[in-house]
C-alpha positions as CSV (number, residue, x, y, z in Angstrom):
1,M,-27.2,-15.9,35.8
2,S,-25.3,-13.1,34.7
3,H,-23.2,-13.0,31.5
4,R,-19.9,-11.7,31.8
5,R,-18.1,-10.2,28.5
6,H,-14.9,-12.1,28.6
7,S,-12.1,-9.1,28.4
8,P,-8.9,-9.4,26.7
9,P,-5.7,-9.8,29.0
10,E,-3.8,-6.7,30.0
11,P,-0.3,-6.3,28.1
12,P,2.6,-6.1,30.5
13,E,3.7,-2.6,31.3
14,G,5.8,-1.2,28.5
15,L,4.7,-3.7,25.7
16,V,2.3,-1.3,24.2
17,E,4.9,1.7,23.8
18,L,7.2,-1.0,22.8
19,V,4.7,-2.4,19.5
20,E,3.9,1.3,18.7
21,A,7.9,2.1,18.2
22,L,8.4,-0.7,16.1
23,L,5.5,0.3,14.0
24,L,6.9,3.6,13.9
25,A,10.2,2.0,12.8
26,H,9.3,-0.4,10.5
27,P,8.7,0.8,6.8
28,D,6.5,-1.9,5.9
29,P,3.2,-3.2,7.3
30,V,4.1,-5.8,9.7
31,S,2.3,-9.3,11.2
32,L,1.4,-10.1,14.4
33,E,4.0,-13.2,13.9
34,A,6.6,-10.4,12.7
35,L,5.7,-8.6,15.9
36,G,6.1,-11.5,17.9
37,G,9.6,-12.3,16.6
38,M,11.0,-8.8,17.6
39,V,9.3,-9.1,20.8
40,G,10.0,-12.3,21.9
41,Q,8.1,-15.6,21.4
42,E,7.8,-15.9,25.3
43,T,5.2,-13.2,24.4
44,A,1.8,-14.4,23.8
45,P,0.1,-13.6,20.6
46,A,-2.9,-12.7,22.8
47,L,-1.0,-9.9,24.9
48,I,0.6,-8.6,21.4
49,E,-3.3,-8.4,19.9
50,A,-4.1,-6.5,23.1
51,A,-1.5,-4.0,22.7
52,L,-2.5,-3.4,19.3
53,D,-5.9,-2.9,20.8
54,R,-4.5,-0.5,23.0
55,L,-2.6,1.4,20.4
56,A,-6.2,1.3,17.9
57,D,-8.2,2.9,21.0
58,R,-5.3,5.4,21.6
59,Y,-5.0,6.6,17.9
60,E,-8.7,6.6,17.5
61,A,-9.2,10.1,19.0
62,H,-6.0,11.2,17.7
63,R,-6.3,13.3,14.6
64,F,-3.3,13.1,12.7
65,I,-2.1,9.5,13.3
66,Q,-4.0,6.1,12.5
67,L,-3.2,2.5,13.2
68,N,-4.2,1.0,9.9
69,R,-5.1,-2.8,9.7
70,L,-4.5,-4.3,6.2
71,T,-4.5,-8.3,4.9
72,R,-1.5,-9.5,3.0
73,E,-2.6,-13.0,1.5
74,G,-5.0,-13.8,4.3
75,V,-2.9,-12.4,7.2
76,P,-3.4,-9.3,9.3
77,H,-0.8,-6.8,9.0
78,W,-0.6,-3.4,11.0
79,R,0.7,-0.2,10.4
80,L,0.9,3.7,11.4
81,V,0.0,5.8,8.9
82,A,-0.6,9.7,9.0
83,S,-4.4,10.2,8.7
84,A,-6.3,12.4,5.7
85,S,-6.5,15.3,8.1
86,L,-2.4,15.8,8.0
87,A,-2.7,16.3,4.1
88,P,-2.6,20.1,4.2
89,Y,0.4,20.2,6.7
90,L,2.6,18.1,4.8
91,K,1.6,19.6,1.5
92,A,2.4,23.2,3.1
93,G,5.8,21.5,4.3
94,D,7.0,19.7,1.2
95,P,8.3,22.0,-1.4
96,G,10.3,19.0,-3.1
97,R,6.7,17.0,-4.1
98,P,7.1,15.1,-7.3
99,P,5.4,17.1,-10.0
100,R,1.9,15.8,-10.8
101,L,1.4,13.0,-13.2
102,T,0.4,13.9,-16.5
103,R,-2.7,12.4,-18.3
104,A,-0.4,10.4,-20.3
105,A,1.4,9.1,-17.4
106,L,-1.9,8.3,-15.3
107,E,-3.2,6.3,-18.4
108,T,0.4,4.2,-18.7
109,L,0.2,3.5,-15.0
110,A,-3.4,2.5,-15.3
111,L,-2.9,0.1,-18.2
112,V,0.3,-1.1,-16.1
113,A,-1.9,-2.1,-13.2
114,W,-5.1,-3.4,-15.0
115,R,-2.9,-5.7,-17.6
116,Q,0.2,-6.7,-16.3
117,P,2.5,-8.2,-17.5
118,I,2.5,-5.5,-20.1
119,T,5.0,-4.5,-22.5
120,R,5.7,-0.9,-23.7
121,G,4.5,-2.0,-27.3
122,E,1.1,-3.1,-25.6
123,I,0.9,0.0,-24.2
124,E,1.5,1.9,-27.1
125,A,-1.2,-0.3,-29.0
126,A,-3.4,0.4,-26.1
127,R,-3.1,4.1,-25.8
128,G,-2.3,4.5,-29.7
129,V,0.4,6.6,-29.5
130,A,4.2,6.1,-28.5
131,V,5.3,6.0,-24.8
132,N,7.4,8.7,-23.9
133,P,10.2,7.0,-22.0
134,Q,10.4,9.8,-19.4
135,I,6.9,8.5,-18.2
136,L,8.3,5.1,-17.6
137,K,11.3,6.5,-15.8
138,Q,9.0,8.5,-13.9
139,L,6.5,5.9,-12.3
140,T,9.8,3.8,-11.8
141,E,11.3,6.5,-10.0
142,R,8.5,6.7,-7.8
143,G,8.5,3.2,-7.3
144,W,5.3,2.1,-8.5
145,V,6.7,0.1,-11.8
146,R,9.3,-2.3,-12.4
147,S,10.3,-4.9,-14.8
148,L,8.9,-8.0,-14.6
149,G,11.6,-9.6,-17.1
150,H,11.5,-10.1,-20.8
151,R,9.0,-11.5,-22.7
152,D,10.3,-14.7,-24.6
153,T,9.5,-13.5,-27.7
154,P,11.0,-11.9,-30.7
155,G,13.2,-8.8,-29.3
156,R,12.7,-10.0,-25.7
157,P,10.5,-6.8,-24.9
158,E,10.5,-6.0,-21.1
159,M,7.4,-6.8,-19.5
160,L,6.3,-4.0,-16.5
161,G,4.3,-4.4,-13.4
162,T,3.4,-2.6,-10.5
163,T,5.2,-3.0,-7.0
164,R,4.2,-3.1,-3.4
165,T,4.8,0.5,-3.1
166,F,2.0,1.2,-5.8
167,L,-0.4,-0.9,-3.7
168,Q,0.7,0.7,-0.2
169,D,0.5,4.3,-2.0
170,F,-2.7,3.7,-3.7
171,G,-4.1,2.5,-0.2
172,I,-5.0,-1.4,-1.2
173,D,-4.1,-4.5,-0.5
174,S,-3.7,-6.2,-3.7
175,L,-4.7,-5.9,-7.3
176,D,-7.9,-7.4,-6.9
177,E,-9.1,-4.5,-5.2
178,L,-8.9,-2.3,-8.2
179,P,-12.2,-1.6,-10.1
180,D,-13.3,-3.6,-13.0
181,F,-11.5,-2.7,-16.0
182,E,-14.1,-3.2,-18.6
183,R,-17.0,-1.2,-16.3
184,L,-14.6,1.6,-16.2
185,A,-13.8,1.5,-19.7
186,G,-17.1,1.9,-20.7
187,Q,-17.7,5.6,-18.9
188,D,-17.5,8.6,-21.3
189,D,-14.6,10.4,-19.4
190,I,-12.3,7.4,-19.0
191,D,-10.4,7.6,-22.0
192,V,-8.8,4.0,-22.8
């Protein structure tokens, strides 16, 4: 008795290209359900998944573009991204690149990411120095830090937290993927 592997359905002509174009045009990762809504509900999710599989195969051999699958709140999402091998070309062609972050800016961003919601005063207490307003402005302009409202305490200090752009730019799906703060704090080369 021979065992046949169940082969995925063949996507209809043009579906792979349509899904590819939708992923290219959409600024955020897209779920299977959202793709179904854009393509049309008459297209079965299995056909959209088959189209995504074909795209993955196509881009697996491609050196500069990747089909990236990530999970948000337990739901798979897809996006097309530039691969790491494209980095030297992007760097050479982008003279308007934002300046590198200073150590103070990196420490501030790390505190916001690990201890959010956090106030400016709490950042200053943790770092032992005043926070330069330009650092918070720079982190906000990059889209990594945002206001989460005001704490209901005297002076109503602003609470800060990270954004979805922070997660995307650092290649993580959620803050749960950050390394353990307490473990890192004990390392000699990390000043907290």
